[in-house]
DONUPA-294864 format. One record per residue (C-alpha): residue number from 1; x, y, z. Coordinates in nm, 2 decimals. Example, Ala and Ser with C-alpha at 12.3 -4.5 7.8 and 13.67 -1.06 7.14 Angstrom:
% DONUPA-294864
REC:1:1.23:-0.45:0.78
REC:2:1.37:-0.11:0.71
% end
This chain:
% DONUPA-294864
REC:1:12.65:16.09:13.21
REC:2:12.79:16.41:13.05
REC:3:12.62:16.75:13.04
REC:4:12.61:16.74:12.66
REC:5:12.30:16.54:12.56
REC:6:12.36:16.25:12.32
REC:7:12.05:16.35:12.12
REC:8:11.87:16.68:12.10
REC:9:11.55:16.72:11.89
REC:10:11.42:17.07:11.84
REC:11:11.08:17.13:11.68
REC:12:11.12:16.80:11.49
REC:13:10.84:16.76:11.24
REC:14:10.77:16.50:10.97
REC:15:10.48:16.51:10.72
REC:16:10.37:16.25:10.47
REC:17:10.14:16.44:10.24
REC:18:9.85:16.56:10.45
REC:19:9.95:16.34:10.75
REC:20:10.17:16.48:11.02
REC:21:10.35:16.18:11.16
REC:22:10.58:16.38:11.40
REC:23:10.44:16.71:11.53
REC:24:10.71:16.95:11.66
REC:25:10.88:16.72:11.90
REC:26:11.14:16.87:12.15
REC:27:11.35:16.61:12.33
REC:28:11.69:16.56:12.49
REC:29:11.84:16.22:12.56
REC:30:12.14:16.20:12.79
REC:31:12.46:16.02:12.71
REC:32:12.47:15.67:12.85
REC:33:12.09:15.66:12.90
REC:34:11.86:15.37:12.81
REC:35:11.57:15.57:12.66
REC:36:11.25:15.42:12.53
REC:37:10.99:15.57:12.29
REC:38:10.66:15.40:12.37
REC:39:10.33:15.43:12.19
REC:40:10.07:15.25:11.98
REC:41:10.11:15.20:11.61
REC:42:10.09:15.53:11.42
REC:43:10.19:15.74:11.72
REC:44:10.51:15.86:11.56
REC:45:10.78:15.68:11.77
REC:46:10.92:15.47:11.48
REC:47:10.93:15.78:11.25
REC:48:11.13:15.97:11.51
REC:49:11.38:15.68:11.53
REC:50:11.41:15.67:11.15
REC:51:11.47:16.05:11.15
REC:52:11.75:16.01:11.41
REC:53:11.90:15.74:11.20
REC:54:11.88:15.94:10.88
REC:55:11.65:15.71:10.70
REC:56:11.39:15.99:10.67
REC:57:11.45:16.36:10.63
REC:58:11.24:16.59:10.86
REC:59:10.99:16.84:10.72
REC:60:11.11:17.08:10.99
REC:61:11.32:17.11:11.30
REC:62:11.67:16.99:11.38
REC:63:11.85:16.68:11.51
REC:64:12.18:16.71:11.71
REC:65:12.42:16.43:11.80
REC:66:12.64:16.53:12.09
REC:67:12.60:16.90:11.99
REC:68:12.66:16.85:11.62
REC:69:12.37:16.92:11.38
REC:70:12.32:16.60:11.17
REC:71:11.98:16.70:11.03
REC:72:12.10:16.69:10.67
REC:73:12.36:16.41:10.70
REC:74:12.32:16.07:10.54
REC:75:12.28:15.77:10.76
REC:76:12.64:15.65:10.71
REC:77:12.76:16.00:10.82
REC:78:12.60:15.98:11.16
REC:79:12.77:15.81:11.46
REC:80:12.47:15.59:11.52
REC:81:12.38:15.23:11.44
REC:82:12.04:15.05:11.42
REC:83:11.92:14.70:11.53
REC:84:11.60:14.60:11.35
REC:85:11.34:14.34:11.45
REC:86:11.44:14.10:11.17
REC:87:11.82:14.13:11.27
REC:88:11.91:14.11:10.89
REC:89:12.21:13.87:10.95
REC:90:12.39:13.74:10.65
REC:91:12.29:13.36:10.63
REC:92:12.61:13.26:10.44
REC:93:12.85:13.42:10.69
REC:94:12.96:13.28:11.03
REC:95:12.86:13.46:11.34
REC:96:13.21:13.61:11.37
REC:97:13.21:13.74:11.01
REC:98:12.86:13.89:11.06
REC:99:12.98:14.08:11.36
REC:100:13.30:14.19:11.18
REC:101:13.13:14.30:10.86
REC:102:13.09:14.67:10.96
REC:103:13.46:14.69:11.04
REC:104:13.55:14.52:10.71
REC:105:13.34:14.79:10.52
REC:106:13.54:15.05:10.71
REC:107:13.87:14.90:10.58
REC:108:14.00:14.76:10.90
REC:109:14.26:14.48:10.87
REC:110:14.15:14.12:10.90
REC:111:14.33:14.04:11.23
REC:112:14.22:14.36:11.40
REC:113:13.86:14.33:11.29
REC:114:13.84:13.96:11.40
REC:115:13.99:14.06:11.74
REC:116:13.73:14.34:11.78
REC:117:13.45:14.11:11.67
REC:118:13.56:13.84:11.92
REC:119:13.55:14.10:12.20
REC:120:13.20:14.21:12.09
REC:121:13.08:13.85:12.09
REC:122:13.23:13.81:12.44
REC:123:13.03:14.11:12.56
REC:124:12.71:13.94:12.46
REC:125:12.84:13.60:12.59
REC:126:12.85:13.43:12.25
REC:127:13.22:13.39:12.19
REC:128:13.19:13.01:12.19
REC:129:12.95:13.03:11.89
REC:130:13.17:13.24:11.66
REC:131:13.20:12.97:11.39
REC:132:12.83:12.89:11.36
REC:133:12.59:13.02:11.09
REC:134:12.28:13.23:11.19
REC:135:12.05:12.93:11.10
REC:136:12.22:12.73:11.38
REC:137:12.13:12.99:11.65
REC:138:11.82:13.04:11.86
REC:139:11.61:13.36:11.83
REC:140:11.77:13.51:12.14
REC:141:12.12:13.42:12.01
REC:142:12.06:13.59:11.68
REC:143:11.93:13.89:11.86
REC:144:12.26:13.91:12.06
REC:145:12.46:13.87:11.74
REC:146:12.28:14.16:11.59
REC:147:12.36:14.36:11.90
REC:148:12.73:14.27:11.88
REC:149:12.74:14.36:11.51
REC:150:12.58:14.70:11.58
REC:151:12.81:14.78:11.88
REC:152:13.14:14.66:11.74
REC:153:13.18:14.98:11.54
REC:154:13.15:15.17:11.86
REC:155:12.86:15.41:11.77
REC:156:12.78:15.69:12.01
REC:157:12.41:15.60:12.00
REC:158:12.24:15.26:11.93
REC:159:11.89:15.27:11.79
REC:160:11.67:14.96:11.85
REC:161:11.35:14.92:11.65
REC:162:11.14:14.67:11.84
REC:163:11.42:14.41:11.84
REC:164:11.25:14.17:12.08
REC:165:10.91:14.17:11.89
REC:166:10.98:13.84:11.71
REC:167:11.07:13.64:12.03
REC:168:10.83:13.43:12.23
REC:169:10.72:13.57:12.57
REC:170:10.96:13.38:12.80
REC:171:11.26:13.45:12.57
REC:172:11.16:13.81:12.54
REC:173:11.16:13.85:12.92
REC:174:11.50:13.69:12.94
REC:175:11.64:13.91:12.67
REC:176:11.50:14.22:12.84
REC:177:11.73:14.15:13.14
REC:178:12.03:14.07:12.92
REC:179:11.97:14.38:12.70
REC:180:11.98:14.61:13.00
REC:181:12.29:14.45:13.13
REC:182:12.46:14.48:12.79
REC:183:12.37:14.85:12.78
REC:184:12.52:14.91:13.12
REC:185:12.84:14.72:13.03
REC:186:12.89:14.91:12.71
REC:187:12.79:15.25:12.84
REC:188:12.64:15.34:12.50
REC:189:12.32:15.55:12.47
REC:190:12.03:15.31:12.37
REC:191:11.72:15.45:12.21
REC:192:11.46:15.18:12.22
REC:193:11.12:15.18:12.03
REC:194:10.84:14.96:12.15
REC:195:10.46:14.93:12.18
REC:196:10.50:14.70:12.48
REC:197:10.45:14.91:12.79
REC:198:10.58:14.64:13.03
REC:199:10.90:14.61:12.82
REC:200:10.95:14.99:12.83
REC:201:10.90:14.99:13.21
REC:202:11.14:14.70:13.26
REC:203:11.43:14.84:13.05
REC:204:11.43:15.22:13.06
REC:205:11.59:15.49:13.25
REC:206:11.33:15.73:13.10
REC:207:11.03:15.68:12.87
REC:208:10.86:15.92:12.62
REC:209:10.50:15.81:12.56
REC:210:10.39:15.91:12.21
REC:211:10.04:15.98:12.09
REC:212:9.94:16.13:11.76
REC:213:10.29:16.25:11.67
REC:214:10.35:16.42:12.00
REC:215:10.51:16.33:12.34
REC:216:10.22:16.29:12.57
REC:217:10.44:16.25:12.88
REC:218:10.81:16.21:12.95
REC:219:10.95:16.06:13.27
REC:220:11.10:15.76:13.46
REC:221:10.90:15.44:13.46
REC:222:10.79:15.50:13.81
REC:223:10.67:15.85:13.73
REC:224:10.47:15.74:13.43
REC:225:10.31:15.45:13.61
REC:226:10.25:15.62:13.95
REC:227:10.17:15.97:13.82
REC:228:10.02:15.95:13.46
REC:229:9.95:16.30:13.33
REC:230:9.66:16.22:13.10
REC:231:9.39:15.97:13.04
REC:232:9.58:15.83:12.74
REC:233:9.90:15.76:12.95
REC:234:9.70:15.61:13.24
REC:235:9.52:15.38:13.00
REC:236:9.82:15.29:12.78
REC:237:10.08:15.24:13.04
REC:238:9.96:14.95:13.25
REC:239:9.60:14.89:13.36
REC:240:9.40:15.17:13.51
REC:241:9.07:15.23:13.67
REC:242:8.95:15.56:13.51
REC:243:8.68:15.78:13.67
REC:244:8.51:16.06:13.46
REC:245:8.42:16.39:13.64
REC:246:8.08:16.27:13.75
REC:247:8.21:15.94:13.90
REC:248:8.51:16.12:14.05
REC:249:8.28:16.37:14.23
REC:250:8.05:16.09:14.34
REC:251:8.31:15.83:14.46
REC:252:8.63:16.02:14.52
REC:253:8.49:16.36:14.63
REC:254:8.71:16.55:14.38
REC:255:8.65:16.75:14.07
REC:256:8.79:16.64:13.73
REC:257:8.91:16.30:13.59
REC:258:9.10:16.06:13.81
REC:259:9.26:15.72:13.80
REC:260:9.35:15.44:14.05
REC:261:9.58:15.15:13.97
REC:262:9.42:14.80:14.02
REC:263:9.68:14.69:14.28
REC:264:9.60:15.00:14.50
REC:265:9.24:14.87:14.55
REC:266:9.14:14.61:14.81
REC:267:8.83:14.39:14.84
REC:268:8.65:14.31:15.16
REC:269:8.31:14.21:15.29
REC:270:8.28:14.52:15.50
REC:271:8.37:14.88:15.40
REC:272:8.73:14.98:15.46
REC:273:8.81:15.20:15.76
REC:274:9.08:15.44:15.87
REC:275:9.20:15.79:15.79
REC:276:9.19:15.87:15.42
REC:277:9.02:15.55:15.32
REC:278:8.71:15.54:15.10
REC:279:8.49:15.25:15.00
REC:280:8.22:15.17:14.74
REC:281:7.99:14.87:14.73
REC:282:7.97:14.65:14.42
REC:283:7.93:14.30:14.28
REC:284:8.21:14.07:14.15
REC:285:8.14:13.99:13.79
REC:286:8.47:13.80:13.71
REC:287:8.75:13.64:13.90
REC:288:9.07:13.56:13.69
REC:289:9.36:13.35:13.82
REC:290:9.69:13.46:13.67
REC:291:9.93:13.27:13.88
REC:292:10.11:13.54:14.09
REC:293:9.79:13.74:14.12
REC:294:9.41:13.73:14.12
REC:295:9.23:13.98:13.90
REC:296:8.88:14.07:14.01
REC:297:8.64:14.27:13.79
REC:298:8.38:14.45:14.00
REC:299:8.07:14.65:13.90
REC:300:8.03:14.92:14.15
REC:301:7.68:15.03:14.24
REC:302:7.77:15.38:14.13
REC:303:7.77:15.26:13.77
REC:304:8.14:15.21:13.70
REC:305:8.34:14.88:13.64
REC:306:8.68:14.85:13.82
REC:307:8.96:14.60:13.82
REC:308:9.12:14.49:14.14
REC:309:9.45:14.30:14.15
REC:310:9.54:14.10:14.46
REC:311:9.87:13.92:14.52
REC:312:9.84:13.55:14.54
REC:313:9.99:13.51:14.89
REC:314:9.89:13.40:15.24
REC:315:9.77:13.75:15.33
REC:316:9.50:13.74:15.07
REC:317:9.14:13.71:15.20
REC:318:8.91:13.43:15.09
REC:319:8.83:13.41:14.73
REC:320:8.53:13.61:14.60
REC:321:8.32:13.44:14.34
REC:322:8.11:13.59:14.07
REC:323:7.79:13.74:14.21
REC:324:7.94:13.81:14.56
REC:325:7.87:14.14:14.71
REC:326:8.19:14.32:14.82
REC:327:8.33:14.66:14.91
REC:328:8.62:14.81:14.71
REC:329:8.84:15.03:14.92
REC:330:9.13:15.27:14.85
REC:331:9.35:15.54:15.01
REC:332:9.30:15.90:14.90
REC:333:9.68:15.93:14.84
REC:334:9.66:15.66:14.57
REC:335:9.41:15.86:14.36
REC:336:9.58:16.04:14.07
REC:337:9.43:16.35:13.90
REC:338:9.45:16.34:13.52
REC:339:9.54:16.66:13.34
REC:340:9.33:16.71:13.02
REC:341:9.54:16.72:12.69
REC:342:9.66:17.07:12.60
REC:343:9.65:17.21:12.95
% end
């Protein structure tokens, strides 16, 4: 990665009438980084992507691409390209011609553009399907064609607007692995928009979690998951057990709000023991088999419901059924303090 960021946003703001969709966002994205913008619908992540692409003009702030101010430039005058969820392939063109289209528009000669398009297809492992039409491809293959078409013009930054959203679960999981590998092979900065937290954790070098037009937290997948900075991030990124100040004081012995991830909790008939271990009694109200894990829902006597996730392996204790009395235990070091918004 170079010292010059691929993208720098400074005070970026976008208003639609009385609605502030993007609220003074400051952000730097490194060259060669796989960067994700994660958040629920209406959080501002897609609007930021459209502002970077030039499809929207900001109300305030600036956008820099490798040190060049592109805030007022048209989309075609920015060295970026976009892959959309619907892929927008030309149905009457072959796969090769779809990929070569951007080079054709730029006036490149037929032989050179077909050579370049062939190499781009090889990069996504579809060179043997060059003569097919998009209707003859699977969803995952069409997604890779869209990637090849976007990267063949060698943009400095590739923007991806929920490109895996239309795929079924198994294919989406396969494409997540392939997409990351393609990004590493090409070395292009990828900016990926998604509302799927597992997808963002799987793909990204860093993630910005958006909420109400602002970045709630910025960090690596591990940082966001292990050390969420706010109740919103803890609740949105993965599953969390949240404890308000009263329950925190009662169960954890600390002031303020706290969270514990479900896989950090353990169930047993007797209270947990050892240095730094705390336990609370409760009753199992639900036991859910999810293949690789068992998810237990427990109502603690203290008046809070928690979720416990146990690995489905030989080390797991005997199953607990609904109505069983149990103790939920955890280590103090696995409790995370949540910082209130605006502090």
